[in-house]
N, C-alpha and C positions, 0 to 999 in steps of 0.2 A: 348406385348405392355403394358398390365396391370401391369406386374412386373416392367417394366421400369418406368411407371408413379409413382408406389409406391416408388421405390428407389429415384427418383427425389424429390418426396414429402418428404421423410424421410430426405434427405440431406438438403433440404430447411428448414425443421423444426429444424434440429440440428443446423444450422447456426443461425436461429432466437433465439433459446433457449440459445445458447452460448453468443450471443450479449446481451440478457436479463440478463444472469448471471453476465456478466462483468459490465453492467449498474447498476444492483442491488448492486454489490460490491462497485462501485464508490459512489452511493447514500448513502450507509451505512457509508462510511468513511467521506463523506461530512457532513452528519447529525450529526455525533459525534463532528466534529469540530465546526459546527454551534451552538451546544449546550454547547460549552466551554469545551469539553472533549478532552483528548489526544486520537486520534484514535488508535485502536489496531486490530489485526487479530488473530483469533483462528484457527490455522492450524492443520490438521491431522499430527501426528508425522510420519515421514518416516524413523525413526531409525530402526536398525535391530531388536531391542527388541519388536517393534510394528508390525512386519511382521509375519503373521501366515498362516498356511496351512489350507485352507477351503476344507472340504470334499465335500461340495455342489458344489463349483466351480471347485474342483479338481485342484487347483492351489493356488499360493500365493495371499493374500489380506492384506490390512492394518487392524490393530486392532482398538481399540477404544481410544487409547491414543492421546492426543492433546498437542500442544505447543502454547504459546502466544507470539506474536511479537508486541511490543507496542512502539509508538512514544514517550511515557513518559520515556522510558529507553534509555539513551544516547547510550548504546552499540547496541541497536536495530535500531537506527534512520536511519543510512545509508541504511541498508538492507530494512527497511520499505519503504523508498523513492524509492529505486530501484524496489521494488516489485510493487508499485503503477504505476511506469512508464511502467513496463512490461505489466501490465493489460491494461493501456491506449493504448500502442502500438498495442497489439493484437486486441483490439476493433477497432482501426483505420484500421487494415488490413481487418477485416471482413466487416466493413461498406463500405470500398472502393473496396472490392472484389479483394484484392491484396494478394500475398503470400510472405513468407520469409523463410529463413533457420535459424538454430540455430546460424550459423556463422554470418549471416547478422544481426540478432538481436543484437549480441554483438557489431558489428561495428556501427549499427544505433544509439545505445545509445549515442555515442560520439557526434552526431549531436545535441542532446538534452542537452548536458552537464551532462549526467548521465553516468559516466565512471565506467567500471568494470576493475579490474586489470587483470583478466583472463576470458576466455569464460566459464570456469567451473562455475564461480559465476552466470552468467546469466542463464546458463543451469539449475542450481539448483533452481533458483527462478521460472523458467518456470515450473519445476516439482512441486514446491510448489503451483503455481497457478492451475495446473492441479488437484492436490489433493483437493484444497479448493473449486473449482467450479464443480468438478466432471466431467470434460471434458478433453479428451486428447489434446495435443498440435496440433494434426492434425485438430481437430475441430476449432482451432484458426488460421488455415492457416500457421502454422509453421512446416516446414519439415526438416528432416536431409538430408545430402548429399546422393544421390542414389548410391548404390554399389551392391545390390543384383540383380540377373537377373533371367528370366524365359524363358523357351522354351518348346513348345509342341503343340499338336493339340487341341487348345482351341481358339475359336473365341470370342472376347470380343467386347463390344460396349462402347465407352467412354461416360461419363456423365458430364465431366468438361465443363464449358462455352467455346464456340468457337470450340469445337470438339464433341458436343452432336450429337449422332446418327452415328458417324463414327465408322465403324467396322474394325477390323484387326485380323488376325490369328497369334498366337504366334510362328508359324514356319517361319514367314516372314523374320526375320533377322537371319543369320547363327550364330551370337554370342549371340543370345537371346536378350530380351528386358529388359531394366532396370525397376526395380519395384519402381515406384514413386507414387505420389498421384493420378495421372490420371489413372494408371493401378489398383492401390489398390481399387479405388472406382468405377471401371467399372462394367458393366453388363456382366454376363456370358451368352453367346448366345447358343453355342453348342460345344460339345466335344466328341471325341471318346475315351478319356482317361479313364483308369480304376484304376489308382493309381498315387501317387505323390512321386517322389524321391527328397529328399532335400539333397544337397551335400555341404559340408563345403568348398571345394577347387575349385577354378575356373578351374584349369587344368583338374580335373576329370570331372567337368561339361562339358567342351569342348570335352573331350574324349567320354563321353556319347552321345553327339550330333553327333560326327564324326562316332560313331559306331551304330547310329540310334536306340539307346535304347528306344527312345520315340515311335518308331514303333514296335520294337520287344516285348516290355513289355507294350505297350499302356500307356505310362507314360508321365506325365508333369514333367519337370525337373526344379529344382530351385537351383541356386547357392547362398549361403549366404555370401561368401567371409569372412569367419570367423564367429564371433558371429552374429546371424541373426538380421538385423535391424528391427525396429518395423513394418515398412510397409510390409516387407516380412513375419513376424510372423502373421500379420493380414490377409494377403492373403492366407497363408497356412491354417489358421483356416477356412476361407471362403470356400476354395476348399474342405476341409474335411466335413464341416457342410452343405453347400448349395448343393454341388454336390455328397456328400457321398463317396468321394474318400479316400481310406486308404493312410496314409502318412508314408513313410519309410525314416529314417535319416541316412546318411553316414557321418562320421567324421574321423579325424585323430585318431590313436590309442594312445591317451594319456588322462590325466584327464581333459584337457582343451576341447578336443573334446567331451568327455562324458558330460561335463557341457553345451556345446553348444546344445547338444540334450536335456538335461534336461530343459533348458530355453524354448525351443520350446514346450516341453510337459507340463511343470508345470508353466512356467512364471518366470520372474526375480524379484529379490528383488527391483531393481531400478524402476521397472514398476508395483509394487504391487498395486498401486493406480489406474491403468488403466485396464479396462476389455477388453475382446475379443482379447487378444494377445497370448493366449496359446491354444494348441491342445492336450487335455488329452489322446486322443486315438492314437496319433502318436507313432511310434515304432522306437527305436534306434536299428539298426541292424548291426552296425560295424563302424569302426574297433574296435572289442573288444580286451581286453588284451589277451584273450584265442586265438584269431586269430593270434596274433603275434607269438605265439608258434606253432600253427597248421600249418601256412603257412611259418614258418621259415623266417620271414621278417627281413630286415635290421633294426637295432635299434640304438638309442642313449640312453645313461644313463640318468636317472632322475637327475635333478638339485635339490638344496635345495628348490628352489621355487616350483618345481613340487611336492616334498614330503610334503611341507607345505600345498599346495592346496589339495593334496590327503587326508590329515588328516581332513581338513575342510569339504570336500565332504562326507567323511565317517560319519561325525556327522550331516550332512544336512538332515532334515526330508524328502526332496524330494527323497532321494536315499536310502530309507529303504527297498525297494523291493528286492526280491531274485536275480534278474539279476544284478541290480546295485551293490549290496553288493558283489556278486560273482566276478564281474569284477574289482571292486575297490580292493578287497583282492588280486586278481591276479596281479594287477598293483603293489600293495604293495610288493609282493614277488619278482616280476620280477625286479622292479626298472628300467624298460626300457620303451621306447616309440617308436612308429613308425608312419609313415605318409601314407596317402592314396596312394601317388605316389610310395611307396616302392614296390608295386606289379609289377612295371615295371621291376624289376630284372628278372622276368620270361617272359618278352615281353610286348610290348605296349598295347596289347588287353587282357592280362591275367585278369585284374580286371573286365572286362565285360564278357569275355568268360567263366571264371571259378569261380571267387569269387562271382560275382553278381548272377550267376546261382545257386551256392551252397547256398548262403544266402536266396534266395527266396524259394528254396526247403525246407530249414531248417525252415524258418518262417511259411510256409504253412503247415508243418507237426506238428507244435505245437498246 
């Protein structure tokens, strides 16, 4: 009960602090105009050159470089006005206790006569606002579309208005529960789980549920449906840090799957300005390039895009460790890729009966 009150208090404080940060931003712009100045914004630079690896955070963070966006510069004027509207809109959401999505923000701008040519433009300005006030968009009640899912013996208690106090066990729905804001911010009540399996593909997530891996391995299962959304990464970190559950990541056997694991472990360049989204102690345990040879999996040849991405990852500071370099070099030599579903060539349950069993024994022996 005390923990529940603390979390509710923290959430209320974060909301009030975010409202204050947005209000302060508005007052700063207003005072500059009242004093006869062209208003300007000094924003943290989110360029690749300003993203650095922090040993303390064990992940990517923004460096000290900044950029200036000024209403005095004709080239900046449109983006400046759009940015101010984004800040206004997010404050209205918080004050009125409403929520929105990235897509909804894009369309809502048209009602105010603030048109964006593409959603990517409004998405970028939302990230600029995050970096400027030091708050993630989730604190501004803006959420992406839900696509990640979770399943396992974990009872949670909702904290969102209207559902406060309602408890649910995550084995309730056979397809898993979508990881959205309400689940991301819920209280962890009790669990028998001893580990977390993060799975890139929905098909394998469903196979793990069907084969009762959550019982056999006392595991919470999470499907990321590709690159893990921020809500999923935040929840993975919470499960690891608050419940002390080790995290194991399963991805396709290609450079894109390797990078999906890396983003969960070290964070992404796009979200370097947001804290609490990476899990440094999580482990990528397959599909490795060496597994493709070991299990004689069906493969497809690397494309030019795959090879280009491989070269980028080999230079990426996140992947300087022995395992990463070994597997990247193996991919470079093989020039082939495989998918999690490829294990089905040996039967529908081979991936859980043999591959998963072997992997857990291998990891536990290290």
